C-alpha positions as CSV (number, residue, x, y, z in Angstrom):
1,M,-14.2,-6.4,29.0
2,G,-15.3,-2.6,28.1
3,D,-14.3,-0.7,25.5
4,F,-10.7,0.6,25.9
5,T,-7.6,1.4,24.0
6,A,-3.6,-0.3,24.0
7,S,-0.9,-0.4,22.5
8,L,0.4,-4.2,21.7
9,F,4.7,-4.3,22.0
10,I,6.6,-7.2,20.5
11,H,10.1,-7.5,22.0
12,I,11.9,-9.8,19.4
13,L,15.8,-10.2,19.4
14,G,17.9,-12.0,16.6
15,V,17.4,-9.3,13.8
16,V,18.7,-9.5,10.7
17,R,18.4,-8.9,6.4
18,H,15.6,-6.3,7.0
19,D,17.1,-5.8,10.7
20,V,13.0,-5.5,10.7
21,V,10.6,-7.0,12.3
22,K,7.6,-7.4,9.5
23,Y,3.6,-8.8,10.4
24,A,0.8,-8.4,9.6
25,L,-3.0,-7.1,11.6
26,D,-6.0,-8.1,10.9
27,V,-8.9,-6.0,12.8
28,Y,-12.7,-8.2,12.6
29,G,-15.5,-8.6,14.3
30,D,-19.0,-10.4,15.5
31,D,-20.6,-8.8,12.7
32,D,-19.5,-9.9,9.1
33,S,-19.2,-6.1,7.9
34,V,-16.2,-5.7,10.4
35,L,-12.6,-6.5,8.4
36,S,-10.3,-4.8,7.6
37,C,-6.1,-4.8,7.7
38,T,-2.9,-3.5,8.3
39,H,0.9,-4.2,8.3
40,D,3.7,-2.9,11.1
41,A,4.6,0.2,12.5
42,N,8.1,-0.1,10.9
43,A,10.4,1.2,14.2
44,W,11.9,3.8,13.0
45,P,9.8,7.7,13.9
46,S,10.4,9.7,11.5
47,D,10.3,14.4,11.9
48,L,7.3,13.6,9.1
49,Y,4.6,11.2,7.5
50,A,1.8,12.4,4.6
51,G,-0.6,10.6,2.7
52,L,-3.4,10.9,5.9
53,P,-6.1,11.7,3.9
54,A,-10.0,13.2,5.1
55,P,-12.7,12.6,5.4
56,Y,-15.7,12.1,3.6
57,E,-18.8,13.9,4.7
58,N,-19.9,10.3,6.2
59,E,-17.1,10.1,7.9
60,T,-14.9,10.3,10.9
61,V,-10.7,9.7,10.7
62,I,-9.3,8.6,13.3
63,M,-5.2,9.2,13.1
64,W,-3.3,7.3,16.0
65,I,-0.8,8.8,17.7
66,Q,1.5,5.8,19.9
67,N,4.0,6.7,22.0
68,S,6.3,4.3,21.2
69,H,9.2,6.1,23.8
70,P,8.9,5.8,27.7
71,V,9.0,9.9,27.9
72,A,5.9,12.4,26.9
73,I,5.1,14.1,24.5
74,P,4.3,17.9,25.1
75,A,1.6,19.2,24.5
76,H,1.7,21.4,21.0
77,S,4.8,19.6,19.6
78,V,3.4,18.0,17.5
79,G,0.4,18.3,14.8
80,I,-1.3,18.1,11.2
81,N,-1.4,21.2,8.2
82,L,-3.0,19.8,4.7
83,M,-0.7,18.9,1.9
84,G,1.4,21.9,0.8
85,S,-0.6,24.6,3.4
86,E,1.6,25.9,6.3
87,D,-1.9,26.3,8.5
88,L,0.0,23.9,11.4
89,R,-2.8,23.5,13.9
90,L,-0.9,21.4,16.7
91,V,-2.0,18.9,19.6
92,P,-3.1,20.8,22.6
93,V,-3.0,17.9,24.9
94,E,0.2,15.9,26.4
95,I,0.9,12.8,25.8
96,G,2.5,11.1,28.0
97,P,4.2,7.7,27.8
98,F,3.3,4.5,26.1
99,S,0.2,6.6,25.9
100,C,-2.2,6.4,22.7
101,Y,-3.6,9.5,21.5
102,P,-7.0,9.3,19.0
103,L,-6.6,12.3,16.2
104,N,-9.4,13.6,15.4
105,V,-9.4,15.3,11.4
106,A,-12.2,16.9,12.4
107,D,-11.7,18.3,15.2
108,F,-8.1,20.0,13.7
109,F,-9.5,20.7,9.8
110,P,-13.3,21.0,10.3
111,E,-14.1,22.0,6.8
112,A,-11.4,19.7,4.9
113,R,-12.8,16.8,3.0
114,W,-11.4,13.6,0.7
115,P,-9.6,14.2,-1.7
116,Q,-7.7,16.3,0.2
117,Q,-4.7,15.2,2.2
118,F,-2.8,16.0,5.0
119,E,1.0,16.2,6.3
120,V,1.9,14.7,9.9
121,Q,4.6,16.9,11.7
122,A,5.2,13.9,14.5
123,G,9.0,15.8,15.7
124,R,10.3,12.2,16.0
125,Y,8.2,11.4,18.6
126,F,6.1,8.8,17.3
127,V,6.6,5.3,14.4
128,R,4.2,5.8,11.9
129,P,0.9,6.4,13.0
130,R,-2.6,3.5,11.6
131,Y,-5.8,5.6,10.5
132,E,-9.3,4.1,10.9
133,V,-12.4,5.9,8.5
134,H,-15.3,5.5,10.4
135,V,-17.8,5.5,7.9
136,R,-21.8,6.6,9.4
137,G,-23.6,3.4,9.4
138,G,-20.9,1.6,11.2
139,R,-18.5,-0.2,8.6
140,S,-14.7,0.9,9.2
141,R,-11.2,0.4,7.1
142,I,-8.1,1.1,9.0
143,A,-4.5,1.4,6.9
144,H,-1.9,3.2,7.8
145,V,0.7,7.2,6.6
146,N,3.8,6.8,5.2
147,V,7.2,8.3,6.1
148,E,8.1,11.4,3.8
149,R,11.5,11.6,3.4
150,N,13.1,15.3,3.7
151,D,16.8,14.3,3.0
152,L,15.9,14.0,-0.8
153,K,16.5,16.9,-3.2
154,A,15.6,16.6,-6.7
155,D,17.3,14.5,-9.1
156,P,18.2,16.1,-12.2
157,Y,19.0,12.8,-13.9
158,L,15.1,11.6,-13.4
159,P,14.1,13.2,-16.8
160,E,17.0,10.8,-19.2
161,L,16.8,7.9,-16.7
162,A,14.2,6.8,-19.6
163,R,17.0,6.4,-22.2
164,Y,18.9,3.4,-20.0
165,L,15.8,2.3,-18.0
166,G,12.8,2.8,-19.9
167,K,10.3,3.5,-17.2
168,S,12.5,3.2,-14.6
169,Y,10.8,4.2,-10.6
170,I,7.0,2.2,-11.3
171,L,4.2,2.0,-8.9
172,P,2.2,-0.8,-9.6
173,A,-1.4,-1.7,-8.1
174,P,-4.1,-3.5,-8.3
175,I,-7.4,-3.2,-11.0
176,L,-9.0,-5.6,-8.9
177,P,-11.9,-8.0,-10.5
178,I,-13.5,-4.6,-12.6
179,A,-17.3,-6.9,-12.3
180,Q,-16.7,-6.9,-7.4
181,W,-15.1,-3.8,-7.0
182,H,-14.1,-0.2,-8.4
183,S,-10.8,1.1,-7.5
184,V,-9.8,4.5,-7.7
185,M,-5.9,6.1,-7.0
186,Q,-4.5,9.2,-5.7
187,P,-0.9,10.8,-6.3
188,N,0.8,11.7,-2.8
189,P,4.4,14.2,-2.1
190,M,5.6,12.3,0.0
191,S,9.0,14.4,0.3
192,T,9.5,18.2,1.3
193,A,11.1,17.9,-2.3
194,Q,8.0,17.8,-4.2
195,Q,6.7,20.7,-4.7
196,N,5.6,19.7,-8.2
197,L,4.6,15.4,-9.0
198,P,4.8,15.3,-12.8
199,V,3.4,11.7,-13.0
200,A,0.8,9.4,-15.6
201,A,-1.1,6.5,-15.0
202,L,-0.7,3.1,-17.2
203,F,-3.2,0.5,-17.2
204,Y,-3.2,-2.7,-17.3
205,D,-4.8,-6.0,-18.2
206,A,-3.6,-9.8,-16.6
207,S,-2.7,-10.5,-19.6
208,G,0.0,-7.7,-20.2
209,I,-0.8,-5.8,-22.9
210,E,-1.8,-2.2,-21.8
211,V,-5.3,-1.2,-22.8
212,G,-5.2,3.1,-22.0
213,H,-3.4,5.6,-19.7
214,Y,-4.2,9.1,-18.2
215,R,-1.5,11.8,-17.8
216,F,-2.1,13.8,-14.1
217,G,0.4,16.3,-15.8
218,C,3.1,18.3,-13.7
219,L,0.4,18.7,-10.4
220,P,1.4,21.0,-7.8
221,R,2.6,19.9,-4.0
222,N,-1.1,22.4,-2.9
223,T,-3.4,20.1,-5.4
224,S,-5.5,16.7,-4.0
225,V,-6.3,14.7,-7.0
226,V,-8.2,11.6,-7.4
227,V,-9.2,9.7,-10.7
228,E,-11.4,6.5,-10.9
229,I,-10.6,3.9,-12.4
230,D,-14.0,3.1,-14.1
231,A,-14.5,5.8,-15.7
232,V,-10.8,6.0,-17.1
233,L,-11.9,2.7,-18.8
234,A,-14.7,4.2,-20.4
235,E,-13.2,7.7,-21.8
236,Q,-11.0,5.5,-23.3
237,A,-13.4,2.8,-24.8
238,A,-10.6,0.9,-23.4
239,S,-11.4,-3.1,-20.9
240,L,-9.5,-5.9,-19.7
241,P,-10.4,-8.5,-21.0
242,S,-8.8,-10.2,-19.1
243,G,-10.9,-9.7,-16.2
244,S,-8.5,-7.5,-13.4
245,G,-5.8,-5.7,-14.3
246,H,-3.1,-3.7,-12.2
247,I,-1.8,0.6,-12.8
248,E,1.2,1.8,-13.6
249,L,2.3,5.0,-11.8
250,I,5.2,6.4,-13.5
251,Y,6.7,10.5,-14.1
252,D,5.7,11.4,-16.6
253,F,7.6,14.8,-17.6
254,S,5.8,15.9,-20.6
255,Q,4.6,19.2,-18.5
256,G,7.8,19.9,-16.8
257,G,8.5,18.9,-13.3
258,S,11.0,17.7,-11.1
259,A,11.7,13.7,-9.0
260,D,13.4,12.3,-6.2
261,G,12.4,8.9,-6.8
262,W,10.2,8.9,-4.1
263,L,6.8,8.3,-5.7
264,H,4.1,7.0,-3.4
265,G,0.0,6.4,-3.9
266,L,-3.3,5.9,-2.4
267,F,-5.1,3.6,-3.7
268,R,-9.2,3.0,-2.9
269,Y,-11.4,0.0,-3.3
270,T,-15.3,0.0,-3.5
271,Q,-16.3,-3.6,-2.6
272,R,-19.3,-3.2,-5.1
273,A,-21.7,-6.1,-3.3
274,S,-21.6,-4.6,0.1
275,G,-20.6,-0.6,-0.4
276,H,-17.6,-2.4,2.4
277,I,-13.9,-0.5,1.2
278,A,-9.8,-1.1,1.1
279,E,-7.0,1.2,1.3
280,T,-4.2,0.8,0.7
281,S,-0.5,3.2,-0.1
282,F,3.4,2.7,-0.8
283,G,6.2,3.8,-2.8
284,A,7.4,2.6,-6.4
285,H,11.1,1.3,-7.1
286,I,12.7,0.7,-10.1
287,Y,12.0,-3.5,-11.4
288,N,13.1,-5.8,-13.0
289,T,15.5,-4.2,-15.1
290,V,19.6,-5.6,-15.1
291,L,21.1,-2.0,-14.5
292,T,21.2,-0.6,-11.3
293,Y,20.8,2.9,-10.6
294,R,21.2,4.3,-6.8
295,D,19.7,1.8,-4.4
296,E,17.4,-0.3,-7.4
297,P,16.4,-3.2,-8.5
298,Q,15.6,-2.7,-4.9
299,S,16.7,-6.0,-3.0
300,Y,15.7,-6.8,0.8
301,A,18.7,-9.5,1.4
302,S,21.7,-8.6,-0.5
303,A,23.0,-5.5,-2.7
304,P,20.7,-3.8,-6.5
305,P,19.9,-5.5,-8.4
306,G,17.0,-7.0,-6.6
307,L,15.6,-10.0,-10.1
308,S,13.9,-11.9,-7.1
309,T,10.5,-12.3,-5.5
310,R,10.4,-14.2,-1.8
311,L,6.6,-13.1,-0.3
312,F,5.0,-13.8,2.7
313,L,1.3,-14.2,2.5
314,R,-0.7,-15.0,5.8
315,L,-3.9,-16.9,5.6
316,G,-7.5,-16.5,7.0
317,D,-9.7,-19.0,8.9
318,A,-12.2,-20.7,6.5
319,P,-15.6,-18.1,6.4
320,L,-12.8,-16.4,4.9
321,D,-11.6,-16.9,2.0
322,T,-7.3,-16.0,0.9
323,F,-6.6,-13.0,-2.7
324,C,-3.3,-12.7,-3.5
325,H,-2.7,-9.9,-6.4
326,L,0.4,-10.7,-7.6
327,I,1.8,-8.3,-10.3
328,Y,4.6,-8.4,-12.2
329,P,5.8,-4.5,-13.5
330,A,8.7,-4.1,-15.9
331,S,11.6,-1.1,-16.6
332,T,12.8,-2.8,-19.1
333,T,12.0,-6.1,-20.2
334,W,12.3,-8.8,-19.1
335,H,11.5,-12.4,-18.7
336,A,8.2,-13.0,-21.1
337,H,6.5,-14.7,-17.9
338,S,7.1,-15.3,-14.5
339,D,7.7,-19.4,-12.7
340,T,6.4,-18.3,-9.8
341,H,6.2,-21.2,-7.5
342,L,3.2,-20.8,-3.9
343,N,4.4,-22.7,-1.4
344,L,2.1,-24.1,1.6
345,F,2.8,-24.2,5.4
346,D,0.6,-25.2,8.3
347,G,1.0,-23.5,11.4
348,L,4.0,-25.0,12.4
349,G,6.3,-24.3,9.9
350,H,5.4,-28.0,8.5
351,A,5.7,-28.0,3.8
352,I,2.0,-29.5,2.9
353,A,1.5,-28.5,-1.1
354,E,3.4,-26.2,-3.6
355,A,1.5,-24.4,-6.8
356,S,2.6,-23.1,-9.5
357,L,1.4,-19.6,-11.2
358,R,2.8,-17.9,-14.8
359,V,2.7,-14.0,-14.6
360,P,2.6,-12.7,-18.2
361,L,5.3,-9.6,-18.0
362,S,3.6,-6.5,-17.4
363,G,1.2,-9.0,-16.1
364,S,-0.6,-9.9,-13.0
365,V,-2.3,-12.6,-11.2
366,H,-5.4,-12.4,-9.4
367,W,-6.1,-15.4,-6.6
368,R,-7.4,-16.8,-3.8
369,Y,-6.3,-20.0,-1.6
370,S,-9.8,-22.3,-2.5
371,E,-9.3,-22.1,-6.0
372,V,-5.4,-22.7,-6.6
373,F,-5.1,-25.7,-3.1
374,D,-7.8,-28.4,-2.6
375,A,-9.7,-28.8,-0.3
376,S,-7.6,-31.6,0.9
377,A,-4.5,-29.4,1.3
378,R,-6.1,-26.5,2.9
379,Q,-7.8,-29.1,5.7
380,R,-4.0,-30.0,6.1
381,A,-2.9,-27.5,6.7
382,G,-5.4,-26.3,9.0
383,K,-5.4,-23.2,11.2
384,G,-2.3,-20.4,11.0
385,A,-1.5,-22.0,8.2
386,Y,0.5,-19.0,5.0
387,I,2.4,-19.6,1.9
388,I,5.6,-19.3,0.8
389,I,5.8,-16.7,-2.8
390,R,9.3,-17.8,-4.6
391,D,10.7,-16.4,-7.9
392,A,14.0,-16.7,-8.6
393,T,13.2,-15.4,-12.7
394,C,11.4,-11.7,-10.9
395,R,10.8,-9.2,-8.7
396,L,7.1,-9.4,-8.5
397,F,5.3,-7.6,-6.1
398,G,2.2,-8.2,-4.5
399,Y,-0.9,-7.5,-2.4
400,H,-2.8,-9.7,-0.5
401,G,-6.1,-9.6,1.1
402,L,-8.7,-11.0,3.5
403,V,-12.9,-11.4,2.3
404,N,-16.2,-12.3,3.2
405,G,-18.7,-13.0,0.0
406,D,-20.8,-9.9,-0.7
407,H,-20.0,-8.1,2.2
408,A,-16.9,-7.3,3.3
409,F,-13.2,-7.2,2.6
410,C,-10.0,-5.9,3.9
411,M,-7.1,-5.7,1.7
412,D,-3.2,-4.0,2.2
413,H,0.4,-4.2,0.1
414,M,3.0,-7.5,1.3
415,F,6.1,-7.2,1.6
416,G,9.2,-9.1,0.5
417,F,11.8,-10.0,2.9
């Protein structure tokens, strides 16, 4: 079979709670350098998406428009523009029913370069798209953009929330083990109300100790900034005694600005040994406080506050190892440690083994399947195994990935249920 482009449609009946089927998607090949992952596209089309990165000089960025409807997308109906710019460039061709269209960013904006970012004018014609980044020389990665809200307004009460909710909205992301990975972050405007982004980043060692911070200031909507974690730590003579940790992107109104609670960012990681890159993006929530504000702290299963954890972790088959980076963010003071249980199941859903972790408040744990479960348990679990991460005492946020030694890796954020 030669090269082809297609969409896979999965129809599942009787879905409850989140009302959306969630899945992890791994991309791999015969070559050790081929490894990437992403997750579901959500089942609803949006007017806008954002967070599509511009390429480096040696990269090609292709966003896949998957028409999931039985009607065509008319020519000149969808397109992209640089964030904060009104220069909208439209797709000149019709996209047929259930067809795919590879939008090459360079065909529309040949002058754009990372760290610039794009807004996607989708007109509710397609669900959240994935994009691929192809590096000259063969390596590639896949990731997704996010839904840009057009139904929000700046919340005048957010600057005062610190009196009651401490850090309030937090976007946590890993600092992967610094001996093996290089980490960068980029804030992304993700609603039409965000004409500026008043943000800062806090840096935590895995032990829960804050070791540094970075103030972005009040970023204009059309400003794209990337911060390298190694550089910030070096400039502040800071270190991560545990070797890994996490970032918390939060609001910082010290230089003015406004916010709406829909804070997002992109986080990009490079494996030092191979140069392989993976990236992921997500949004902020209020974590681990008994006070509620609007629909926060979010609960996937019921009304707020959501103060517990249920995460699904798919496991890769040998020779791949699976890693998980669990973060314990807290808007206000909460339990000193988590009480986290890792329940291993085989592909048929039979319980195989259980392990436990204690994540420090404002800390994190970076662990691997091969290190937590012994060879006997892994053999009994076999192929297609998975782990359910459960904690009844706090809400954790997690990232998962696969590692192929020093050749390649992939990662993305996890999702709860």
